[in-house]
N, C-alpha and C positions, 0 to 999 in steps of 0.2 A: 318108596314111593315119596319123592319130595314135595311135601304140601306145600312149600315156599314158592316153588317155581312152576307154571301150568302154558303148555303152548296150546296153538290153534294156528288157523288160518282162517282168510276170508280172500276170496279169488287168489291173487298172485302176492299176497301180503302175510307174511308170518306174524305171529303175535306172540308174545311172550309176558305173561305176567309175573312179576318179581316182587315177593311183599317185603315189605321193611318193617313193617308192627302187625303183625297177627288181630284179629278182629277183638276187642277189647271194650268194655262199657266205657262212653263218653258222655254220660247224663242224660237224664228224664228227657222224651221227646217234647215235651210243651217247652222246656226251656234252649231246647236245639233249634228247634221248629215252632217258633209260638203259633197257635191257632191249629195244630195239627191232631189235637186230642181224638177227634170225631173220627178223621179216618185211621189214627193208630187204633183205636177202638176195631173198626171195621175191618181190620188187616190182621186181627190177634190172633186167626189161626193159621195163619203163612207166616206172619214176622217172625215168630219166635218158633225156633231158637236160633236160627241164621242170624237173623237182623236184630232180635233184641233179646237182652240176657233175660232168662226166666226167672231169675231169683231176684234180681233190681229192678226189672222193667226197665233198664235204660236202653239206649239207643247202642247198636253195636257197630264199630267203624273198624277199619280195616284201613293202613296207607299202603299203597303198592305203586312201581312203577310200571309202565306199558312200552316193552321192546318191539320197534316194529323194523321187518326187514322188508324195503323197499326200494323196487330199481336200481339195486344192488348196494344201497344205503342202508347202514345202522343207526335207525332214531330212535333216542330215550324221551319218552314221554311223563312229564311231573315226576322228575328223581327225587321225592320223598322227604324226608326232616333232615338226615344227615345227624352224623355224631358231634357229640362237642358242644351242643347249640345253647348258649344263654336264650332262652325262652320264659321270661317270667310271666308272661302272660296265659302260657299255655304248659301246664307242669306236665302231661304227658309228651312232652316234647324235649324238655330241657334236659340236656345231659344222658342222652341217651349213646346207648355203644351197641351197634349192633353187628352181625356180621354180612350187612348188604351186598360189599362189594364182595364177598365170597360165595353169594348167593346169585349174583353177577356173572361171576367167572362159572360157577355151575350152568350157567344156562349159556354159556359160550361166548361171553361180551365180554370182552377185555377192555378198559378206559381208551387206552390208544384205537380201539377198532371203532368209537363210535364216532358215526360224521355230524350229527345233528343232535341236540336238546330241545323239547318243545316244552317251555312252562306256560300253561293253559292261562297262569294268571299268577300273581305274586303274593301267595301265603306261604309261611315257614314249611308247611307241609307239602309241599311242590316244588319248593325250589333248590331244600336243601344240601344234595347232593350233587348240586352243579359245580361244589365246590369240596375242596378237603383240606385239614390241616398240616400244613408243611413249615415244621420247625419254628411253629408259632405263627405261621401267616394264612391265611385262606388263598388257595389257590385253585384254579380249574382242574376239575378231577377227569375232565375227559378233554386232553389236551390239544387234540387234532380238532374237534367238534364244534359249530358254529352253534349259538343258544341264542332262539327265539324268543324274545321276551316281548311282550304287548308296551307300545311306548306308553300309552295311558295309565300302564301300571306304575313302569319304570317310574315315571312323573309323580305319580301319586304317591308312591313310598320313598323317594330317593330324597334327599336334602331340598328342604325348603317347599316337599311335598304336603298336602293336610292329612296325609295317614299320620303323620309325624306327632299329632296329637290327639291321637285316637287309642294309642297302645305302643307301649316299651318294644313289644315285638317286631314292630314293626321297622324299628330305627336297627335293632341290633340283624333282621334278618337281611336288609338291603347291604348293610354293611359285609356280613360274612357270606351273602350266598350271590348277590346280584352284581355288588360293586366291584369284586373282583373279577369278576367275565367282563366288564364292560372296560376295565383296564387293560384288561390283557388285549384287549382287541378281537376278540370272540365272539361279541354279542351283536345282534341285529335287532332292531328296534322298529318290530313291523307295526304299523297301521294302517288306515283304510277298512272296503268293506271286505277284503278277504286277501291273506297271500298261501301262494300255490307254492308248496313243497314239490310236489313231481304230480305225473300225469294220475295217481291217485288218492293223494294227500293235501288236503286244502285246510287252512286255517281260516275260520270264522268267526267275528266279534259276538258275544253273548254278554253284556255287559250287567253289572247291576251286583252281584257279588263283589267283586271288585270292579274298577269304571273299566280295566282292560279284559276284563275276564272271557273268554273266548272258548269255542269248541273246535277240536280237529274232526272234521269229516273226511272217510274213507268211501270209495268208490271202486271196485275193481270187479271186471266182470257181471255178474249178477248180483253179487252181496253189497252191500252198503252197511255204515254202520257211521256211529258217531259217537266219539270220547267227549264225556260232558262234561269233565273238570267236576268242577263244584256245584255245578246247576241243581244237584240232588244230593241229599247227604244221609237220605233216607228211601226205601221205596215204598213207606206211605205217601211220599210226595207225588206219585203218579196219581195216587187216587184225590190229594187236593194239591194241586200243581202251583196254585195262587200264593200257599204257602212258603215263605221264604225264612231262610237259616237266621238267627240270630245272629251269624258271623257276615250277611249280608251287606254293604254301605250303602245300597240304595235298595229295601224290599221290594219295592212296586215296580222298578227295572228288572230287578231278578227274576221276579212273578211272567213277567212280559217275558222275558229272553226265556224262560221255561216252559211257557205255553207254546212258544212260536218253535222252539226246537223239539219238544216231544209232537207236536201236533204233524210236524213232517215226516217224524220218525214214523209216526202210525201210519200216515199217509202211504209214505215210499218205501215200508218195510224195513226200514233203517237199525239195527239193533242201537241200543242206547247202552254205552260203557261209562257208569259214571266213576269217580276216582277211588271211592272209599266202600263199596259196597263188599261184604265178606264172599268168600264164596263162589261160584261160577257168577261173574260179574255184569253180563249182558246181558240185557234183558230185550226181547221181541216185543210191542206192546201195541194194542189198538184205541180206539177210542172207546169211551164207558162212560156217556153222560157229559157231565162238566169237566173229567178226570179221565184215565187211561189205567188200563188193566193189563197183567201181565198175562201174554200168549204162553212165552215160554222162555227159561234161562237158557243161556249159553257160555262156553269158553269157561 
């Protein structure tokens, strides 16, 4: 059994999860998500061992891409970290050398067959395989794809953007993972209240983690899901949805987006599919006081 590739289906949309970085400790809960300590303790019976390292107590995080086949097109959502990247602010992601392209191939996805790449936001672990190194230059990994990038993030992380003062990572990731697809004429910088991909898939803004952070909504038949990007880094945030990660540019705005998106998911029975949850990564949730509880895990 190939545990790095998992297949599922929602309505008429085929879903394939392709893992790039298997679950590993990424730091203490209170460091990753300030203020989460009470919720972390309340959830300890079910957070370990899937979401919490039993030895260190650290949050376990995976990096994975989602491949969607919808209306005859192949769509890659949040294509990971990429190999050979310089990420001085994130040692976990510097100089990776994984077989992610081979895993895509085992999932039946050839680079030339990808029609669309969705970056829910511009962070290094969501845009890395936008490109690959060819002869010392970064070129689009998916030569026939259109890349959807939130304009607000493009402007924030690009030359002259405010992100350049926050972290060296931002300068490097823009240069190796965003600028090349823009230069190749393959990027669409979307903005506004929504961006419809097809009859089943729509991008909507959910700012705060970054200025352009977005979620991808799926509606097919009676099935509903929301690919939530980095609205959540740990399922303890279901219990404490106002607690934002330390990586959020605007924690208050991130919290408001999270509460809104999770509230709709609970009310409309949308599966919540965050980017970094190890194992079956989709949660059906319900309201529970000021927070949310998991009814069941799927996918």
